C-alpha positions in Angstrom: -4.6 -29.1 -10.2 -2.2 -26.1 -10.4 1.2 -25.8 -8.9 2.9 -22.7 -8.4 6.4 -22.5 -7.6 8.6 -19.6 -6.8 12.6 -19.3 -6.8 15.5 -16.8 -6.6 15.4 -15.8 -2.9 18.2 -15.5 -0.9 20.5 -13.4 1.3 21.3 -10.3 -0.2 23.3 -6.9 1.2 21.4 -4.0 1.4 21.9 -2.1 -1.6 21.9 -5.4 -3.9 19.5 -6.8 -6.2 17.7 -10.4 -6.8 15.4 -11.5 -9.2 12.4 -14.2 -8.2 10.7 -16.1 -10.8 7.4 -17.6 -10.6 6.1 -20.6 -12.5 2.7 -22.0 -12.6 1.4 -25.3 -14.2 -1.3 -27.9 -14.3 -4.5 -29.2 -15.9 -6.2 -26.0 -16.4 -7.0 -24.5 -19.9 -5.5 -21.2 -18.7 -3.5 -20.1 -15.8 -2.8 -16.4 -15.3 -0.2 -15.4 -12.7 -1.3 -12.2 -11.0 1.4 -11.1 -9.2 4.0 -11.4 -6.1 3.1 -10.7 -2.5 5.2 -10.8 0.5 4.8 -11.4 4.2 7.4 -10.2 6.8 7.6 -11.9 10.3 4.6 -11.4 12.1 2.9 -9.3 9.8 0.1 -9.8 7.2 0.6 -10.8 3.5 0.9 -7.6 1.1 0.8 -6.9 -2.3 4.3 -6.4 -3.8 3.5 -5.9 -7.7 1.1 -7.2 -9.8 -0.6 -7.4 -13.4 -3.8 -5.7 -13.9 -6.6 -6.1 -16.9 -4.8 -4.9 -19.8 -1.7 -5.9 -18.7 -0.7 -2.6 -17.0 0.7 -3.0 -13.6 0.5 -2.1 -9.6 3.2 -1.6 -7.3 3.5 -1.3 -3.5 4.2 2.3 -2.8 7.4 0.9 -0.6 8.8 -0.6 -3.8 8.1 1.6 -6.6 11.0 2.7 -8.8 12.9 -0.3 -7.3 10.9 -3.7 -8.2 10.0 -4.4 -11.7 7.2 -7.1 -12.5 7.7 -8.8 -16.1 6.5 -12.0 -18.0 8.9 -14.1 -19.5 6.7 -15.7 -22.4 9.5 -18.1 -23.6 10.0 -19.6 -20.3 6.3 -19.1 -19.1 7.7 -17.6 -15.8 6.5 -14.1 -14.2 9.4 -12.4 -12.4 10.0 -9.6 -10.0 13.3 -7.7 -10.5 14.2 -6.1 -7.2 16.9 -3.6 -7.0 18.1 -1.1 -4.4 16.9 -3.8 -1.4 16.4 -2.8 2.2 16.5 -4.7 5.3 12.6 -3.9 5.3 12.2 -5.8 2.1 13.0 -8.8 4.0 10.1 -11.4 3.6 8.8 -14.5 2.4 7.7 -13.7 -1.2 4.7 -15.5 -2.6 3.3 -15.8 -6.3 -0.5 -16.1 -6.9 -2.3 -17.3 -9.6 -5.6 -17.8 -10.9 -7.3 -20.8 -12.9 -10.7 -22.0 -13.2 -12.2 -19.7 -10.9 -9.5 -20.5 -8.0 -6.2 -18.8 -6.6 -3.3 -20.4 -6.1 -0.2 -19.7 -3.8 2.9 -21.0 -3.9 5.1 -22.0 -1.0 7.0 -18.8 -1.2 10.8 -18.1 -1.6 12.9 -16.2 1.5 14.3 -12.7 0.8 16.4 -11.8 3.3 18.1 -8.4 3.1 21.2 -7.6 5.8 22.2 -4.1 6.8 
């Protein structure tokens, strides 16, 4: 079993910054945290940022230049640094991991950006 836990969400004013963290653990030889997704109320879950094969990254157009995904190998976490936040960034942010042929999701962390 693999557990995925997101943290770092909260309430922030427009223009502010937050850093989300994702930690994945469990009984698997290898667990790959693939990226971050978000789901706003009444909308589908969409990609925010992810790692590709070879460690290149992909970002949603709406967050390019503002968000940065990175790995913290010392803490075994994947972080999402979010700058210049906008009210439209308000959503539950989810981390997606892969292990033994199965995708795993965390329960999400809520980010609310006030105008």
